[in-house]
N, C-alpha and C positions, 0 to 999 in steps of 0.2 A: 791569429786574428785579434784585432783590438775591439774594444767595447763599442766604439762608434761604428765600425764596419758591421759588427754583429747586430747592433741595434737597428741598422738600416735594412737588414736582410729580411724580406717577408717570410722566408722559410723558418727563420728563427722564431718569429712571433707566432707563426702557425704551430710550431712545435711547443712553444711555451703555452699557448692557448689549449692545445690538446692535453698537455700534462695537467694543467689546472682543471680542465673539464673532467678528465678521467679521475683526477684526485677528488674532485668535489662530488660528482655524480656516481662514480664507481663505488665509492664507499656506501652511499645511500642505497644504490641498487643491490649491493652485496648484502646489506642488512635486511632489506625487504625479501630478497631471495632466501636468505637464511631463515627468516621468520616463517615464510611459506613452507619451506622444507621441514622446519620444526613442527609446524601445525599438522602437516601431513603425517609425519612420523608419529606424533601423539595420537592422531586419529587411527592409524594402523595399529598402534599398541593397544588402544582402547578396544578396537574390534577383536584383536587377538585375545585380550582379557575376557571380553564378553563371550567369545566362542569357547574359551576354556571353561568359563562358568557354566555355559549351557552343556558342555560335554560332561562336566562334573555332575550337573543335575541329572542328565540322562543316565549316567553311570549309577547314580544314587537310586533313581527310579528302577533301573534294571535290577539292581541288587535287592531293592525292596520287593519287587514283584517275584524275584527268584525265591526270596524268603517266604513270601506268601504262598507260592506254589509248593514249597517244601512243607509249609504248615498245612496246606490243603492235603498233601500226600500223607502227612502224619495223621490228620483227622480221618482221612479215608482208611488208614491202617487201624485206627481206633474203632471206626465204624465196623470194619470187617471183623475185628477182634470181638466186639460186642455181639455181632451177628452170630459168630461161631459159638460164643458162650451161651447165647440164647438158644441156639440149635442144640447144644449139649443138654440144656435143661428140658427142652421139649422132646428129647429123644425117647423118653418114656411113653410119650403119647403115640398115637397111631402114626404109621409111616406116611400116610397120605397127608395128614395135617402138617407134619414136619416138612415135607417137600414143598408144600404150598407156602408155608411161612418163610422158608429159606429163599424161595424164589422172589417173594415180595421184598424181603430185606435187601437182597443183592441188587434187585432192580432199583430200589430207592437209593442205595449207596452209590451205584454206578451213575445214576442220574444226577445225584448231588455232586459227585466228583466231577462229572462232565460239565455241569453248570458252573461250578466253582472254577475249574480250570479254564473254561471258555471265558468266564467273566474276567479272570485275571489276565488272560491273553488279550482280550479286547481292551481292557483298561491300559495295558502296556502298549498295544498298537496305537491306541488313540493318543496317549501322552507323547510317545515317540513321534507320531505324525505331527502333532501340534508343535513340538519342539523343532522338528525339521522344517516345517512350514514357516515357523516364526524366523528361524535362522536364515532360511532361503529367501524369505521376503525381505528381510533386512539387507542381506547381501545384494539381492537383485535391485532393490531401490537405490542402493548406493553405487552400484557399479555398472548398471546396464541402462542404456538410453531408451527412450520411449518406443522407438521403432522395433528394437530388439525385444523389448518387453511384450509388445503386441504379438510378435512372431512366436515367442515362447508360450504365451497364454493360448494362442490358437493351436499350437502343437500339443499342449497339455490337454486342452479340451478334446481334440481329435483322439488322442490316445485313451482318455477316459471313456469316450463314446465307444471305442473299439472294445475296451475292457468290459463295459456293461453289456455290449452285444454278445461277447463271448460267455459271460456269466449267465445270461438269459438263455443261451442256446443249450 
């Protein structure tokens, strides 16, 4: 084919226009699409980094509370040791006074251990619940639409109501 024949063929000009259009706008479209994908990748990476930080913080808290529980156990052991030492000193007194004193010391030590352990457990539960709630809220805000959020909230409220009824029973 010669240039004059080719220049008069409408198919040729349509093909040329298509190639120019794809060349001009395809590149622009590709850049925008690449930018959107990069932004999404960065957002996902940030979320993963945030989740890793929250996990590390939760791990740190768990380790701290475990250490505190061990310290409470050590303190309880020291209290028991002191109670036994005191009991040895009082052994020369009457048997009745010795038994009364040991009973009071053991009761106090047990109560203190129970309070300390319960306080440590409660602090751990509250912190973990706060972290889970914070992470869950963040993830839910970013990934769930309003209708699904309402359904989840209703489901959670219903399950909390049932849990409260079971605890009261």
